[in-house]
Every structure is written in C-alpha cells, then in structure tokens.
C-alpha positions as CSV (number, residue, x, y, z in Angstrom):
1,M,-6.4,-98.3,-24.1
2,I,-6.5,-95.0,-22.1
3,D,-3.8,-94.8,-19.4
4,R,-4.7,-93.3,-16.0
5,R,-2.1,-90.7,-16.6
6,R,-2.0,-87.0,-17.3
7,A,-0.7,-84.9,-20.2
8,L,-0.2,-81.2,-20.7
9,L,-0.8,-79.3,-23.9
10,Y,1.5,-76.2,-23.7
11,C,0.2,-73.7,-26.3
12,A,1.3,-70.3,-25.1
13,G,1.8,-68.1,-28.1
14,G,0.2,-66.5,-31.2
15,G,-3.5,-65.5,-31.3
16,I,-6.6,-67.3,-29.9
17,G,-7.0,-69.0,-33.3
18,D,-3.6,-70.7,-32.7
19,S,-4.6,-72.0,-29.3
20,L,-8.1,-73.1,-30.5
21,V,-6.7,-75.0,-33.4
22,A,-4.1,-76.5,-31.1
23,S,-6.9,-77.9,-29.0
24,V,-7.3,-80.8,-31.4
25,V,-4.0,-82.1,-30.0
26,A,-5.7,-82.4,-26.6
27,R,-8.4,-84.5,-28.3
28,A,-5.7,-86.8,-29.7
29,L,-4.0,-87.0,-26.4
30,H,-7.2,-88.1,-24.8
31,T,-7.0,-91.3,-26.8
32,R,-4.2,-92.4,-24.4
33,Y,-4.2,-90.0,-21.4
34,E,-7.1,-89.9,-19.0
35,Q,-6.6,-86.2,-18.2
36,V,-5.3,-83.5,-20.6
37,D,-4.8,-80.0,-19.3
38,A,-3.7,-76.9,-21.2
39,L,-1.1,-74.2,-20.4
40,T,-1.7,-71.1,-22.4
41,L,-1.5,-67.3,-22.4
42,P,-3.8,-65.5,-19.9
43,S,-5.7,-63.9,-22.8
44,H,-6.4,-67.3,-24.3
45,C,-7.7,-69.0,-21.1
46,A,-11.3,-68.0,-21.7
47,T,-11.2,-69.6,-25.1
48,L,-9.7,-72.9,-24.0
49,E,-12.0,-73.1,-20.9
50,R,-14.8,-73.6,-23.4
51,V,-13.1,-76.5,-25.2
52,P,-14.5,-79.8,-24.0
53,D,-11.4,-81.7,-25.0
54,I,-9.4,-79.8,-22.3
55,D,-9.9,-80.7,-18.6
56,T,-8.1,-77.8,-16.8
57,V,-6.7,-74.6,-18.2
58,L,-3.6,-73.0,-16.6
59,A,-2.1,-69.6,-17.4
60,D,1.5,-68.8,-18.4
61,S,1.7,-65.1,-17.6
62,G,5.3,-64.9,-18.7
63,D,6.9,-64.2,-15.4
64,D,8.5,-66.3,-12.6
65,E,9.6,-69.2,-14.7
66,A,10.8,-71.3,-11.7
67,A,7.4,-71.0,-9.9
68,L,5.5,-72.1,-13.0
69,A,7.8,-75.1,-13.5
70,E,7.3,-76.1,-9.9
71,N,3.6,-75.8,-10.2
72,L,3.7,-78.2,-13.1
73,R,6.0,-80.5,-11.2
74,Q,3.4,-80.7,-8.4
75,R,0.8,-81.7,-10.9
76,S,2.8,-84.8,-11.9
77,Y,2.3,-84.8,-15.6
78,D,3.5,-87.8,-17.5
79,A,3.9,-86.0,-20.9
80,C,4.0,-82.4,-22.2
81,V,3.4,-81.4,-25.8
82,V,4.7,-77.9,-26.6
83,T,3.0,-76.7,-29.8
84,W,4.2,-73.1,-29.6
85,A,7.9,-73.6,-28.8
86,S,10.3,-70.9,-27.6
87,A,13.3,-70.9,-25.4
88,R,11.1,-70.1,-22.4
89,T,8.4,-72.8,-23.1
90,A,11.2,-75.4,-23.7
91,R,12.9,-74.4,-20.4
92,V,9.6,-74.5,-18.4
93,A,8.8,-78.0,-19.7
94,W,12.3,-79.2,-18.9
95,R,12.5,-77.6,-15.5
96,S,9.1,-79.1,-14.5
97,G,10.7,-82.6,-14.6
98,I,8.0,-84.0,-17.0
99,G,9.6,-87.2,-18.3
100,V,8.2,-87.0,-21.9
101,R,8.5,-83.6,-23.6
102,V,7.5,-83.2,-27.2
103,G,8.5,-80.1,-29.2
104,Q,9.8,-78.9,-32.5
105,A,13.2,-79.9,-33.9
106,S,15.9,-77.7,-35.4
107,R,16.1,-75.1,-32.6
108,L,18.9,-74.2,-30.3
109,Y,16.7,-75.2,-27.4
110,S,15.3,-78.4,-29.0
111,W,17.7,-80.5,-26.9
112,R,15.4,-79.9,-23.9
113,F,12.7,-82.0,-25.7
114,T,12.8,-85.8,-25.4
115,H,10.9,-86.1,-28.7
116,R,11.7,-83.6,-31.5
117,V,9.3,-83.1,-34.3
118,P,10.2,-81.6,-37.7
119,V,7.6,-78.9,-38.6
120,R,6.2,-79.5,-42.1
121,S,5.5,-75.9,-42.8
122,E,9.3,-75.2,-42.3
123,R,10.0,-77.6,-45.1
124,G,8.0,-75.9,-47.8
125,D,4.6,-77.4,-47.0
126,V,2.0,-74.6,-47.6
127,T,-1.1,-76.8,-48.2
128,T,-1.4,-78.9,-45.0
129,H,-3.8,-77.4,-42.5
130,W,-2.2,-76.3,-39.2
131,S,-4.3,-78.7,-37.2
132,H,-2.7,-81.7,-39.0
133,I,0.8,-80.1,-38.6
134,L,0.2,-79.8,-34.9
135,L,-1.1,-83.4,-34.7
136,D,2.4,-84.6,-35.7
137,Y,3.3,-83.7,-32.1
138,A,0.7,-86.1,-30.7
139,R,1.4,-88.8,-33.2
140,V,5.0,-89.3,-31.9
141,L,3.2,-90.5,-28.7
142,G,0.9,-92.8,-30.5
143,C,-2.1,-90.4,-30.3
144,D,-4.2,-89.2,-33.2
145,T,-7.7,-88.2,-34.2
146,D,-9.6,-88.1,-37.5
147,D,-11.8,-85.2,-36.2
148,T,-9.7,-82.1,-36.7
149,H,-12.6,-79.6,-36.1
150,P,-12.0,-77.5,-33.0
151,R,-14.9,-77.5,-30.5
152,F,-16.1,-74.4,-28.5
153,V,-19.0,-74.7,-26.1
154,P,-20.4,-71.4,-24.8
155,T,-21.5,-71.4,-21.1
156,P,-25.1,-70.5,-19.9
157,A,-23.7,-67.1,-19.0
158,D,-22.4,-66.7,-22.5
159,E,-25.9,-67.6,-23.9
160,R,-27.5,-65.0,-21.6
161,A,-25.0,-62.3,-22.8
162,A,-25.7,-63.1,-26.4
163,E,-29.5,-62.9,-25.8
164,Q,-29.1,-59.6,-24.0
165,L,-27.1,-58.1,-26.9
166,R,-29.8,-59.2,-29.3
167,A,-32.4,-57.5,-27.3
168,E,-30.4,-54.3,-27.1
169,V,-29.7,-54.0,-30.9
170,P,-32.4,-51.8,-32.4
171,G,-34.6,-53.3,-35.0
172,E,-35.6,-56.8,-35.9
173,L,-32.6,-59.2,-35.4
174,T,-33.9,-62.5,-36.8
175,P,-32.1,-63.6,-38.9
176,F,-28.7,-61.8,-39.0
177,I,-25.2,-62.1,-40.4
178,I,-22.0,-61.3,-38.5
179,L,-19.4,-59.3,-40.5
180,H,-16.0,-59.2,-39.0
181,P,-13.8,-56.6,-40.9
182,T,-10.7,-56.3,-38.7
183,N,-7.7,-58.4,-37.4
184,A,-5.2,-57.6,-34.7
185,I,-3.3,-55.3,-37.0
186,A,-6.2,-53.1,-38.0
187,P,-6.4,-50.6,-35.1
188,L,-2.6,-50.3,-35.0
189,R,-2.2,-49.1,-38.6
190,P,-2.6,-45.5,-39.7
191,A,-5.2,-46.4,-42.3
192,W,-7.6,-49.4,-42.5
193,P,-9.9,-49.0,-45.6
194,T,-13.6,-49.3,-44.8
195,D,-15.2,-48.7,-48.2
196,G,-14.9,-52.4,-49.3
197,W,-16.5,-53.6,-46.0
198,V,-19.3,-51.0,-46.4
199,R,-20.0,-52.3,-49.9
200,L,-19.9,-55.9,-48.5
201,A,-22.3,-55.1,-45.7
202,R,-24.8,-53.6,-48.1
203,S,-24.5,-56.5,-50.5
204,L,-25.0,-59.1,-47.8
205,A,-28.0,-57.2,-46.4
206,Q,-29.6,-57.0,-49.9
207,R,-28.8,-60.5,-51.0
208,Y,-30.1,-62.2,-47.9
209,D,-32.7,-59.7,-46.7
210,T,-31.1,-59.6,-43.2
211,R,-29.5,-57.5,-40.6
212,I,-25.7,-57.1,-40.5
213,L,-23.8,-57.0,-37.2
214,V,-20.3,-55.7,-37.4
215,S,-18.1,-57.4,-34.8
216,G,-14.7,-56.6,-33.5
217,A,-12.5,-56.3,-30.4
218,P,-12.8,-53.2,-28.1
219,A,-9.9,-51.6,-30.0
220,D,-11.8,-52.0,-33.3
221,R,-14.8,-50.0,-32.2
222,E,-14.0,-46.8,-34.2
223,I,-13.5,-48.9,-37.4
224,A,-16.6,-51.0,-36.8
225,E,-18.8,-48.0,-36.1
226,R,-17.7,-46.3,-39.3
227,I,-18.5,-49.4,-41.4
228,A,-21.8,-49.9,-39.6
229,T,-22.9,-46.3,-40.0
230,A,-22.1,-46.1,-43.7
231,G,-23.3,-49.7,-44.4
232,G,-26.7,-49.6,-42.7
233,A,-25.6,-52.1,-40.1
234,S,-25.1,-52.3,-36.3
235,S,-21.8,-52.3,-34.5
236,I,-21.3,-54.8,-31.7
237,A,-17.5,-54.4,-31.5
238,G,-16.2,-54.8,-27.9
239,R,-19.6,-55.6,-26.5
240,L,-19.1,-59.4,-25.9
241,G,-16.3,-61.5,-24.6
242,I,-15.1,-64.5,-26.6
243,G,-17.7,-66.8,-24.9
244,G,-20.6,-64.4,-25.6
245,F,-19.4,-64.0,-29.2
246,G,-19.4,-67.8,-29.6
247,A,-23.0,-67.9,-28.3
248,L,-24.0,-65.2,-30.7
249,A,-22.3,-66.9,-33.6
250,R,-24.4,-70.1,-32.9
251,R,-27.4,-67.9,-33.7
252,T,-26.1,-66.2,-36.8
253,R,-27.1,-67.2,-40.3
254,A,-23.5,-66.8,-41.4
255,F,-20.1,-65.4,-40.2
256,V,-18.2,-63.5,-42.9
257,G,-14.9,-62.0,-42.0
258,I,-11.2,-61.5,-42.4
259,T,-9.1,-64.4,-41.1
260,T,-8.8,-64.0,-37.3
261,G,-9.4,-66.0,-34.1
262,T,-13.1,-65.1,-34.1
263,M,-13.4,-66.8,-37.5
264,H,-12.2,-70.0,-35.9
265,V,-14.6,-69.6,-33.0
266,A,-17.5,-69.1,-35.4
267,A,-16.6,-72.3,-37.3
268,A,-16.1,-74.2,-34.0
269,V,-19.7,-73.5,-32.8
270,G,-21.1,-74.6,-36.2
271,A,-21.8,-71.3,-37.9
272,P,-21.6,-71.2,-41.7
273,T,-18.3,-69.4,-41.9
274,V,-16.6,-67.6,-44.8
275,G,-12.9,-66.7,-44.1
276,I,-11.5,-63.9,-46.2
277,F,-7.8,-64.1,-46.9
278,P,-7.1,-60.8,-48.7
279,F,-3.3,-60.8,-48.8
280,Q,-1.1,-62.6,-51.3
281,S,1.1,-63.6,-48.4
282,D,-1.8,-65.4,-46.7
283,V,-1.9,-69.2,-46.6
284,P,-5.6,-70.1,-46.6
285,D,-5.0,-73.9,-47.0
286,R,-3.1,-73.8,-43.6
287,W,-5.5,-71.5,-41.7
288,A,-8.9,-72.2,-43.3
289,P,-11.8,-72.3,-40.8
290,L,-12.7,-75.9,-39.9
291,G,-16.4,-76.9,-39.7
292,S,-19.3,-78.5,-41.5
293,A,-20.1,-75.4,-43.6
294,T,-17.1,-73.3,-44.3
295,A,-15.4,-71.6,-47.3
296,V,-12.4,-69.4,-48.0
297,V,-12.0,-66.4,-50.3
298,R,-8.5,-66.2,-51.5
299,A,-6.5,-63.1,-52.4
300,S,-7.3,-61.7,-55.8
301,F,-6.0,-58.2,-55.7
302,P,-2.4,-57.8,-57.1
303,C,-0.5,-56.7,-54.0
304,H,2.7,-54.8,-54.0
305,A,5.8,-56.9,-53.8
306,A,6.4,-58.3,-50.3
307,D,3.2,-56.8,-48.9
308,T,2.0,-58.5,-45.7
309,K,-0.7,-57.6,-43.3
310,E,1.9,-56.3,-40.9
311,H,3.6,-54.1,-43.5
312,C,1.5,-52.5,-46.1
313,A,1.2,-48.9,-47.3
314,D,-2.4,-48.7,-48.3
315,Y,-4.2,-52.1,-47.8
316,A,-5.6,-51.8,-51.3
317,C,-6.7,-55.5,-51.2
318,I,-9.2,-54.6,-48.5
319,A,-10.3,-51.5,-50.2
320,N,-11.0,-53.6,-53.3
321,L,-12.7,-56.7,-51.8
322,D,-14.1,-59.0,-54.4
323,I,-17.7,-58.8,-53.4
324,P,-19.2,-61.3,-56.0
325,R,-16.7,-64.0,-54.9
326,I,-17.5,-63.4,-51.2
327,I,-21.2,-63.6,-51.9
328,A,-20.7,-66.8,-53.9
329,A,-18.8,-68.3,-50.9
330,V,-21.6,-67.4,-48.5
331,D,-24.1,-69.0,-50.9
332,T,-22.0,-72.2,-50.8
333,C,-21.9,-72.2,-47.0
334,L,-25.6,-71.7,-46.6
335,R,-26.3,-74.5,-49.0
336,L,-24.0,-76.8,-47.0
337,A,-25.8,-75.8,-43.8
338,A,-29.4,-75.9,-45.2
339,P,-31.3,-79.2,-44.8
340,N,-32.4,-80.8,-48.1
341,D,-30.7,-78.1,-50.1
342,A,-33.3,-75.6,-49.1
343,P,-33.5,-72.6,-51.5
344,L,-31.8,-69.3,-50.6
345,S,-33.9,-66.3,-49.9
346,G,-33.3,-62.9,-51.6
347,R,-32.1,-62.1,-55.1
348,S,-29.8,-64.1,-57.3
349,A,-26.1,-63.2,-57.1
350,A,-23.5,-63.1,-59.8
351,Y,-20.8,-65.7,-59.2
C-alpha cells in the first residue's frame, strides 16, 4: 500500500552515472511513498529531470547548508535516503528535521542517520551491481524493486536537438554507431592515446558498414576530433546536452565506449550498449551498463602495478584496445536487440 507521504533521495556526489543508477532507489521508494523527489548536484539535475521515477529535482550547490536544510524542512519529507553520504549530506538531512534518515554505517557522521546500512562493497563484495548495493538503503524501509534498469526519457526539445545534429553531420547518417572514447580524466591527463580508438572506429565502420560518431564532453573536443579525423568518423563532442545525447542514443545502432555516465544514459534509453573497462582496477560487475542489450569488455592488457585511471603513466591499455573482443561484444548486443535473431550486415568478424 502506498502511503500519501513524501520521500527524498539525496544523491549529491560522483558522476552522472552514479546519480542515474541511484534513481532505481526512487523507483523502490515509490512502492511506499506517493511522491519521491531527488536532491543532487547542479550538474546532475538535467539527468535526473529526465528520470520518470523522480517527481521533483532539487539542487545541492554546496553552499549555505542552513538554507538548504530549511528548504527541505518546509517540504515536509517523511523519509530521506542518502546514497552518497558525506559529513555535509548527513548534516543537511539531520538539520532538516526529516524523521527517518537512511545512510551508510561505519562513518564518524553515521550517528546522524536513524537507519545505518553496511555497504557491501566495503566488505569485499566486488560482484554485486551498484544498483543492488544502493537498493539496500531502500530495503530497510520495506521498499524494493525487481527492475534495476535506470530509465531516461528525453524531452521533445531533446529530440529536436538530436534531429538537428543529424541534419548537420555531413554524409548519410542512417544507420550510425556512437563511439565514446573519453572519461572525465581524459582531458586532464598529459597524454590520452588515440590510436586504439582510431583502429576501433575504422573496424566498426567496416564491420557494420555504417557511420561512426565520436562523442564526448566539451572538454573532450580536441581528443574526439583527432580520433574522428584519423578514423574517418565525425566528431559530435560538446554539441549536445545530456538530454540531446540521450535522444541521439535512442537512434543509434549501438553505443560503444569507455565506462562513463553517457554509457549508462545510452543503456537507459534502450541503445545496444558495450561498456569498455580497460583498467585492471575497474570493477565491471559493479558498474556494467543496465539494459536489454548490453555487454562489457573487461581489461585484458597487463597494466603496471597499482595503475588506475586517475594515475597512469601511459594508458597503454587504451593504446592497445582489444578490437576483436570489442567487435564480438557489439555483435552480441546487436543480436540481443534484433528481432527474430536477424542476421548482421557486413563482414564476419574474428571472435
């Protein structure tokens, strides 16, 4: 039975992928609460505003903690679930006077939560998907869901933006594949290898006889343009907001890219999605894209000891992408997405 009460999902941290995956908690909360709002970072608002499981999206800009807490108090929430806990988010939830406050255990600030949840990943669990780990927060309130696939619904304006971009890209653009070669670290590092992505762009175009669009954030434009120029593709980096990207991903034959928030958006709109996890330190079981036609390509290159995406001397794993394995993963996704196991176009690939 759904109570005529209100709950708040407080997910202010990480990247947009973190907040999008956290939106499944809102879906679970809706099994008990009539209204479920979200409080997130300003840069994540546009993403969560397109999630139908969330009623209203509020922004935590990181300043004036007292004013934020008072705003929440005025909204009279009955419960708050904090999925990205910090000293600040715990204080805001506590100062807002919300009677039921759910957050992680084993922190100095955990006493501010009325319900404290042990985080499975902190106890050695590296195989459970993050969506299920976060749902532990909702489960302590008697809320759950069997559907852990995030939802993302582009607006009519998003659809128009996607169509306008398609019209502006030179050449025939039906069908096309989106290649996403960068994460948030890429434009900040002194070197981000592009040769592997160039080879992948060419292989995808040849295998599926289709155009390749290289996507990325505005800061990724230089990298994306280098890859597009050398790989016979077109760069669309920085040309669409997250909503327009989601609308474009609905039209793509497949999304192929490094693990990032856009990977989760592509899967959420139903695009066949291949997530590439190149680092040995990656945990693809935890962060795999969730959808009806998805696959992951795990690390295969022998990284240096203790290499992570934040700290690596040469990013050799990206320079040496395993193209045959990626192509095999795309084949799998296209078969999952194709009705009646329709045959693939193009040449056969080595698996």
